[in-house]
Every structure is written in C-alpha cells, then in structure tokens.
NULUMTI-266065 format. One record per residue (C-alpha): residue number from 0; residue in one letter; chain; x, y, z. Coordinates in steps of 0.1 Angstrom, whole numbers, plus 5000, padded with zeros to 4 digits. Example, Ala and Ser with C-alpha at 12.3 -4.5 7.8 and 13.67 -1.06 7.14 Angstrom:
// residues 2
SITE  nr rest kette   c1   c2   c3
SITE   0    A     A 5123 4955 5078
SITE   1    S     A 5137 4989 5071
END
This chain:
// residues 118
SITE  nr rest kette   c1   c2   c3
SITE   0    S     A 4874 4964 4805
SITE   1    D     A 4844 4981 4826
SITE   2    T     A 4858 4968 4860
SITE   3    L     A 4886 4993 4858
SITE   4    D     A 4871 5026 4844
SITE   5    P     A 4882 5053 4870
SITE   6    E     A 4845 5070 4860
SITE   7    R     A 4824 5042 4863
SITE   8    L     A 4805 5046 4892
SITE   9    I     A 4802 5021 4924
SITE  10    Q     A 4774 5020 4953
SITE  11    C     A 4788 5031 4984
SITE  12    P     A 4785 5000 5013
SITE  13    L     A 4777 5024 5039
SITE  14    V     A 4749 5042 5026
SITE  15    K     A 4729 5028 5000
SITE  16    H     A 4719 5061 4977
SITE  17    H     A 4760 5072 4974
SITE  18    R     A 4769 5065 4938
SITE  19    I     A 4810 5077 4936
SITE  20    R     A 4828 5072 4909
SITE  21    A     A 4855 5046 4913
SITE  22    R     A 4887 5069 4910
SITE  23    R     A 4871 5086 4943
SITE  24    F     A 4859 5058 4962
SITE  25    P     A 4884 5052 4987
SITE  26    Y     A 4882 5084 4996
SITE  27    H     A 4849 5086 5001
SITE  28    L     A 4851 5055 5021
SITE  29    V     A 4874 5073 5042
SITE  30    K     A 4847 5102 5051
SITE  31    C     A 4818 5084 5046
SITE  32    K     A 4829 5059 5077
SITE  33    E     A 4837 5089 5099
SITE  34    S     A 4800 5107 5092
SITE  35    N     A 4786 5074 5096
SITE  36    P     A 4805 5054 5127
SITE  37    E     A 4773 5036 5142
SITE  38    I     A 4769 5020 5101
SITE  39    A     A 4807 5019 5101
SITE  40    K     A 4812 4993 5132
SITE  41    K     A 4784 4969 5118
SITE  42    L     A 4807 4966 5083
SITE  43    A     A 4837 4947 5085
SITE  44    T     A 4864 4951 5060
SITE  45    C     A 4876 4927 5031
SITE  46    P     A 4912 4911 5039
SITE  47    F     A 4920 4908 5003
SITE  48    N     A 4905 4946 4994
SITE  49    A     A 4901 4971 5015
SITE  50    R     A 4874 4985 4989
SITE  51    H     A 4849 4956 5002
SITE  52    L     A 4831 4968 5032
SITE  53    V     A 4803 4938 5044
SITE  54    P     A 4783 4928 5070
SITE  55    Q     A 4805 4913 5099
SITE  56    A     A 4777 4885 5100
SITE  57    D     A 4788 4879 5065
SITE  58    L     A 4824 4886 5062
SITE  59    S     A 4838 4848 5059
SITE  60    D     A 4811 4842 5031
SITE  61    H     A 4823 4871 5016
SITE  62    I     A 4862 4862 5020
SITE  63    T     A 4854 4825 5002
SITE  64    K     A 4840 4840 4974
SITE  65    C     A 4859 4872 4967
SITE  66    N     A 4872 4878 4940
SITE  67    D     A 4905 4892 4947
SITE  68    K     A 4912 4865 4968
SITE  69    A     A 4926 4850 4940
SITE  70    F     A 4946 4873 4929
SITE  71    M     A 4964 4876 4961
SITE  72    E     A 4967 4836 4958
SITE  73    Q     A 4986 4841 4926
SITE  74    D     A 5007 4867 4942
SITE  75    V     A 5018 4842 4968
SITE  76    V     A 5023 4814 4940
SITE  77    S     A 5048 4836 4919
SITE  78    R     A 5066 4849 4950
SITE  79    S     A 5072 4812 4962
SITE  80    C     A 5087 4806 4927
SITE  81    E     A 5113 4833 4930
SITE  82    P     A 5149 4821 4941
SITE  83    P     A 5154 4832 4978
SITE  84    K     A 5167 4866 4983
SITE  85    E     A 5202 4851 5001
SITE  86    Q     A 5206 4832 4970
SITE  87    L     A 5208 4868 4947
SITE  88    N     A 5226 4890 4974
SITE  89    N     A 5252 4858 4973
SITE  90    G     A 5261 4863 4935
SITE  91    S     A 5265 4897 4934
SITE  92    T     A 5293 4914 4921
SITE  93    W     A 5290 4948 4930
SITE  94    Q     A 5315 4967 4954
SITE  95    A     A 5313 4999 4970
SITE  96    P     A 5331 5029 4951
SITE  97    P     A 5363 5039 4969
SITE  98    C     A 5360 5069 4990
SITE  99    D     A 5383 5100 4986
SITE 100    E     A 5368 5121 5015
SITE 101    D     A 5390 5121 5051
SITE 102    W     A 5367 5142 5072
SITE 103    E     A 5397 5140 5101
SITE 104    T     A 5419 5154 5078
SITE 105    E     A 5402 5182 5067
SITE 106    L     A 5395 5186 5106
SITE 107    L     A 5428 5191 5116
SITE 108    E     A 5440 5211 5087
SITE 109    G     A 5413 5236 5091
SITE 110    S     A 5419 5252 5061
SITE 111    E     A 5386 5268 5050
SITE 112    S     A 5372 5289 5078
SITE 113    P     A 5343 5282 5095
SITE 114    F     A 5309 5291 5081
SITE 115    V     A 5290 5320 5104
SITE 116    W     A 5257 5335 5092
SITE 117    G     A 5252 5370 5089
END
C-alpha cells in the first residue's frame, strides 16, 4: 500500500512547508526539533508512534483516534495468548556441553612461555 512506500512524501509537523520522504522522516524530525526548539516544545509525541507530533492540547484527542493504537492493542492481546516464559523454560531439555578447560592446572603447569610484547 501507499502508506508503506519509503519514497512517499510526508509533511513535517513542525514546519508545514517541509516535505520529506518517508524513509528519511525520523532523521528529519530529530534535526527539525533541534532547529526549531520553540515550535517543538509546543508539540507532544504520540505514545503509539513517535512520528506523530501534535499540539499538546490535542494529544488526548489524537490518542483516542490514532491508527497505530490498534496495532499496539493487537500486539498486547497476541502476547497475552502466549504461554508464560516459566512454562517454556521448565520444559527445556537443553544442557550445557561439558567443559574441557581447567585453568588452574594450566596455570600450575606453566608449560607455555608467557607472551611478551616486542
């Protein structure tokens, strides 16, 4: 769909005449916030999508209507259907392989000469 096209143009929420390609938009937001701190502090960031910057007074209205909220809720529901991690770990049959190294013996034997730089 067009919303996933990395080449589509998006209007900057800080400076309305800025139009940025979708793939560059996150980077533009960071730079544009730095360049326009007075405008940036009047805007609030959506908790569901950091690319959504809205006037602070409109944030609660935006949150109720944000399309990305549905994705977040869907993710939470799908995670609640997964078995708890404890059940997954208790059923594991994996065991660590035996270790052939014995550092104390190697140190006592001192068979290898120490490494000297230069």
